[in-house]
C-alpha positions in Angstrom: 15.6 -21.6 20.5 17.3 -22.7 17.3 18.9 -19.9 15.2 17.2 -18.4 12.2 18.6 -19.1 8.8 21.5 -16.9 7.9 19.8 -15.7 4.7 17.1 -14.1 6.9 19.4 -12.6 9.4 21.3 -10.8 6.6 18.1 -9.5 5.0 17.1 -5.9 5.7 13.4 -5.0 5.8 12.0 -2.8 3.0 12.8 0.8 3.6 9.4 1.9 2.4 7.8 -0.4 4.9 10.0 1.1 7.7 8.8 4.6 6.7 5.2 3.4 6.8 5.7 2.0 10.3 7.2 5.3 11.6 4.4 7.3 10.1 1.8 5.0 11.8 3.5 5.5 15.1 3.5 9.3 14.8 -0.1 9.4 13.7 -1.0 7.2 16.7 0.4 10.1 18.8 -1.9 12.5 17.1 0.6 14.0 14.6 -0.7 15.3 11.2 1.7 14.0 8.6 2.1 14.9 4.9 3.1 11.5 3.5 5.4 11.6 0.5 6.8 8.2 1.5 4.7 5.4 0.1 4.4 4.6 -3.6 0.7 3.8 -3.7 -1.9 5.4 -5.9 -4.4 7.5 -3.9 -7.1 6.9 -6.6 -9.7 4.2 -6.0 -9.8 1.1 -8.1 -12.0 1.8 -11.1 -15.7 1.0 -10.8 -15.8 -1.5 -13.7 -12.9 -3.4 -12.2 -14.7 -3.7 -8.8 -17.9 -4.8 -10.5 -16.1 -7.6 -12.3 -14.8 -8.9 -8.9 -18.3 -8.7 -7.5 -19.7 -10.8 -10.4 -16.9 -13.3 -9.9 -17.9 -13.7 -6.2 -21.6 -14.0 -7.1 -20.8 -16.6 -9.7 -18.8 -18.6 -7.0 -15.5 -18.1 -8.9 -13.7 -18.6 -5.6 -11.8 -21.9 -6.0 -8.3 -22.9 -7.1 -7.3 -21.9 -10.6 -4.4 -23.2 -12.7 -1.1 -22.4 -10.9 0.1 -20.0 -13.6 -3.2 -18.1 -13.9 -6.5 -18.5 -15.8 -6.3 -18.7 -19.6 -8.6 -15.6 -20.1 -6.2 -13.4 -18.1 -3.1 -14.7 -19.9 -4.9 -13.8 -23.2 -5.7 -10.4 -21.8 -2.0 -9.8 -21.0 -0.9 -11.0 -24.4 -3.4 -8.7 -26.0 -2.2 -5.8 -23.9 1.4 -6.2 -25.1 0.4 -6.6 -28.7 -1.9 -3.6 -28.5 0.5 -1.3 -26.7 3.9 -2.5 -28.0 3.5 -4.7 -31.0 5.0 -7.6 -29.0 3.4 -11.1 -29.4 3.4 -13.6 -26.6 1.9 -17.1 -26.6 -0.5 -17.0 -23.7 0.0 -20.7 -22.9 3.8 -20.9 -23.0 5.2 -17.4 -22.5 3.0 -15.7 -19.8 2.5 -16.5 -16.1 0.2 -14.6 -13.8 1.6 -13.9 -10.3 0.7 -12.4 -7.0 1.9 -9.0 -8.0 5.1 -8.0 -10.0 7.2 -8.4 -6.8 6.2 -12.0 -6.8 7.2 -12.4 -10.5 10.6 -10.8 -9.9 11.3 -13.1 -6.9 10.4 -16.2 -8.9 12.6 -15.0 -11.7 15.5 -14.6 -9.2 15.0 -18.2 -8.0 14.6 -19.5 -11.6 17.6 -17.8 -13.1 20.2 -17.1 -10.4 22.8 -19.3 -8.7 25.6 -18.6 -6.2 28.4 -16.9 -8.1 26.2 -15.2 -10.6 26.2 -11.4 -10.9 23.3 -9.1 -11.6 23.8 -5.6 -12.8 21.3 -3.2 -11.4 21.4 0.6 -12.3 21.2 2.9 -9.3 19.0 4.3 -8.0 17.1 1.0 -7.8 13.9 -0.2 -6.2 14.7 -1.4 -2.7 13.6 -5.0 -3.2 16.0 -5.9 -6.0 19.1 -6.4 -3.7 17.1 -8.5 -1.3 15.8 -10.8 -4.0 19.2 -11.2 -5.6 20.7 -12.0 -2.2 18.0 -14.6 -1.4 18.9 -16.3 -4.6 22.5 -16.5 -3.6 23.8 -14.2 -6.4 25.7 -10.9 -6.2 24.3 -7.4 -7.0 26.6 -5.2 -9.1 25.4 -1.6 -8.8 25.8 0.5 -11.9 25.6 4.2 -11.0 23.6 6.3 -13.5 24.3 10.0 -14.0 22.0 12.5 -12.3 22.8 15.0 -15.1 21.5 12.4 -17.6 18.2 12.1 -15.8 19.3 8.8 -14.2 18.9 7.0 -17.5 21.2 4.3 -19.0 23.2 3.7 -22.2 24.4 0.5 -23.7 28.0 1.8 -23.4 27.6 2.2 -19.6 26.2 -1.3 -19.3 28.9 -2.8 -21.5 31.6 -1.4 -19.2 30.0 -3.2 -16.3 29.6 -6.7 -17.9 31.9 -9.5 -16.7 32.0 -13.2 -17.5 29.8 -13.8 -14.4 27.0 -11.4 -15.4 23.8 -13.4 -15.6 21.3 -10.7 -15.9 20.6 -6.9 -15.8 17.5 -5.5 -14.2 16.0 -2.5 -15.9 13.2 -0.4 -14.3 11.9 2.4 -16.6 10.0 4.4 -15.7 12.1 4.2 -12.6 11.3 3.9 -8.9 12.6 6.1 -7.2 13.8 8.6 -9.8 11.0 8.7 -12.4 13.7 8.2 -15.1 12.7 6.9 -18.5 14.9 5.5 -21.3 15.1 6.4 -24.9 13.8 3.7 -27.4 17.2 3.5 -29.2 19.1 3.1 -25.9 16.8 0.3 -24.8 17.1 -1.4 -28.2 20.9 -1.3 -28.0 20.9 -2.6 -24.4 18.7 -5.6 -25.4 20.9 -6.4 -28.4 24.1 -6.1 -26.3 22.7 -8.4 -23.7 21.6 -10.9 -26.3 25.1 -10.9 -27.8 26.7 -11.5 -24.4 24.2 -14.2 -23.4 22.8 -12.1 -20.6 19.1 -11.9 -19.5 17.3 -8.6 -19.5 14.7 -8.4 -16.7 12.6 -5.4 -17.4 10.3 -4.3 -14.5 7.6 -2.3 -16.3 5.0 -1.8 -13.6 4.9 2.0 -14.2 4.9 1.6 -18.0 1.8 3.7 -18.6 2.8 6.6 -16.5 5.0 8.5 -19.0 4.8 12.2 -19.4 7.1 12.8 -22.4 6.7 10.5 -25.4 4.8 7.2 -25.6 5.1 4.2 -23.2 8.0 1.8 -24.0 8.6 -1.9 -23.3 11.7 -4.0 -23.7 9.5 -6.7 -25.3 9.4 -4.5 -28.4 13.0 -5.4 -29.2 12.9 -9.2 -28.8 12.0 -12.1 -26.5 14.9 -14.5 -26.7 16.7 -13.1 -23.7 14.1 -10.7 -22.4 11.6 -11.2 -19.5 9.2 -8.3 -18.8 7.2 -8.1 -15.6 4.1 -6.0 -15.2 1.3 -5.4 -12.8 -2.2 -4.0 -12.3 -1.1 -2.4 -9.0 -0.1 1.0 -10.1 -1.7 1.4 -13.5 -5.2 0.6 -12.3 -4.8 1.5 -8.6 -5.1 -2.2 -7.6 -2.2 -2.5 -5.1 -4.1 -4.7 -2.7 -5.5 -7.0 -5.4 -2.0 -8.5 -5.9 -2.0 -9.4 -9.6 1.1 -9.2 -11.7 2.7 -11.2 -14.5 5.8 -12.1 -16.4 6.3 -12.6 -20.1 9.3 -14.3 -21.6 10.9 -17.4 -23.0 8.9 -20.6 -22.5 11.6 -22.4 -20.4 11.8 -19.4 -18.0 8.1 -19.1 -17.7 7.7 -22.9 -17.1 10.4 -22.7 -14.4 8.6 -19.9 -12.7 5.3 -21.8 -12.8 7.0 -24.8 -11.2 8.2 -22.6 -8.3 4.7 -21.0 -8.0 3.0 -24.3 -7.9 5.0 -25.2 -4.8 4.6 -21.8 -3.1 1.4 -19.8 -3.6 -0.4 -22.4 -5.8 -2.2 -19.7 -7.8 -3.1 -16.0 -7.8 -6.4 -15.1 -6.2 -9.3 -16.2 -8.4 -11.5 -13.1 -7.9 -8.6 -10.7 -8.4 -7.8 -12.4 -11.7 -11.3 -11.7 -13.0 -10.9 -8.1 -11.9 -7.6 -7.9 -13.8 -9.2 -9.0 -17.0 -11.7 -6.1 -16.7 -8.8 -3.7 -16.0 -6.8 -4.8 -19.0 -9.6 -5.1 -21.5 -12.0 -2.4 -20.4 -12.0 1.4 -21.0 -8.5 2.8 -20.5 -9.8 6.3 -19.8 -9.1 5.8 -16.1 -5.4 5.4 -16.8 -5.3 8.5 -19.0 -7.0 10.5 -16.3 -4.6 9.3 -13.6 -1.6 10.1 -15.8 -2.9 13.6 -16.5 -3.3 14.2 -12.7 0.1 12.8 -11.9 1.6 15.2 -14.5 0.0 18.2 -12.8 1.2 17.0 -9.4 4.7 16.4 -10.7 5.0 19.9 -12.0 3.8 21.4 -8.7 6.1 19.3 -6.5 9.2 19.7 -8.7 8.8 23.4 -8.9 8.4 23.7 -5.1 11.4 21.4 -4.4 13.7 23.5 -6.6 12.7 26.6 -4.8 13.9 25.2 -1.5 17.4 26.2 -0.3 20.0 23.4 -0.7 17.7 21.3 -2.9 17.9 20.6 -6.7 15.5 18.2 -8.4 15.5 16.7 -11.9 12.2 16.8 -13.7 11.1 13.1 -13.7 9.6 11.8 -17.0 7.6 9.0 -15.6 6.2 7.0 -12.6 5.0 9.2 -9.7 8.3 10.0 -7.8 10.7 12.9 -7.5 14.3 12.2 -6.4 15.8 15.5 -5.4 19.5 16.0 -4.6 19.7 17.2 -1.0 23.4 17.3 -0.4 23.1 21.0 0.1 21.1 20.3 3.3 23.7 17.8 4.8 26.0 19.3 7.4 28.3 17.6 9.8 28.0 20.4 12.3 24.2 20.1 12.4 24.3 16.3 13.0 22.5 15.8 9.7 25.2 14.0 7.8 23.2 11.6 5.7 19.9 11.5 3.8 18.6 9.0 6.4 19.3 11.5 9.2 17.7 14.2 7.1 14.5 12.1 6.5 14.2 11.5 10.2 14.7 15.3 10.8 12.0 16.2 8.3 9.4 13.8 9.7 10.1 14.8 13.3 10.3 18.6 12.8 8.0 19.2 9.9 5.7 16.1 9.8 6.8 15.4 6.3 7.5 11.8 5.4 10.1 10.9 2.7 12.3 7.9 2.0 16.1 8.3 2.2 17.9 7.7 -1.1 20.4 5.4 0.6 17.7 2.8 0.6 17.7 3.0 -3.2 21.5 2.8 -3.5 22.1 6.6 -3.8 23.2 8.7 -0.8 22.4 12.4 -0.9 18.8 12.1 -2.2 15.3 11.7 -0.9 12.4 10.1 -2.6 9.1 12.0 -2.7 6.0 10.3 -4.0 3.4 12.6 -5.5 0.7 9.9 -5.4 -1.1 12.2 -3.0 -3.5 15.2 -3.5 -2.5 18.6 -4.7 -3.6 20.1 -1.3 -1.2 17.8 0.6 1.6 18.5 -1.8 1.1 22.2 -1.2 0.9 21.7 2.5 4.1 19.6 2.5 6.0 22.2 0.5 4.9 24.9 2.8 6.1 23.0 5.9 9.5 22.4 4.3 9.8 26.1 3.4 9.1 27.1 7.0 11.5 24.5 8.4 14.4 25.2 5.9 14.1 29.0 6.0 
């Protein structure tokens, strides 16, 4: 059999998908698991969004659409950014609708990056960034953020990492996996620094509405010349399976992405696009309700984690993840020398699913998703207390 392409053989599977697979195997054996592993809202898609999809089906809106998305949805996205952040995008030239924000980010990597280019990515980072950069032939430059600063980033830290080969910096605030946010002034200075150094800012904002201290923030507020923002209905409206995302940015970048999309997926799903319009333009009370519930869950989980021996956890300001430092639980003599071995130990001995921080570029941490019920959070904490006592 002919060999697979080298780019695939060097590619690691998503760590979160590996965790899901392990959890499925244990459940198939009859194990009851408390799953803090997967970053997926446990809320149902809002009713008015589902009804919009039903109407689209009944009206036979089930054919091909324009490759870059239907005009009505582009207009809804443009209105969203103007309403929320005061940023204005031309729906025809500066917005593309994609099959989720992961799709938008991958198209951006293909459109912007070439072999030899460097991309600065603050750690901890979402597990997919390195793979997408690698597939585009570029090189990831990790920039370690400080735990004591809440895993946020400053312009000074970014400037120290810039080189003549830097093509882009990927920002993700609120952050997966740490829940970190960034101050408006820090974000403004980063955008201005990148513009002065002719570097793209790719701002992954799929958790933008889940902020617990201060208002939501977007890099689009501070300019569009060198900024591309990506967003999604997946988290904000509990629409992970609908696969609708977008990118907003300079016309030449968006046109390049649309060219790639036209030769790959053709267009986002027609019915899901109609549902996304209802999500973006309808009553936003569902988002406020989810945010309030996530805040309660965050407080419960973080308090419980900080009460465990050998664990310390920053209070995340956004998203729905906690990223505790678990170095106090690592011990060579116990054969638990890494966060990966610790995650395996916790799922096997306590039935508690987490994701090792090494997958996000930070050893010594675990990611806990609190996109699960209060009852399951309490059960998971109790299991950890018993195990670690």
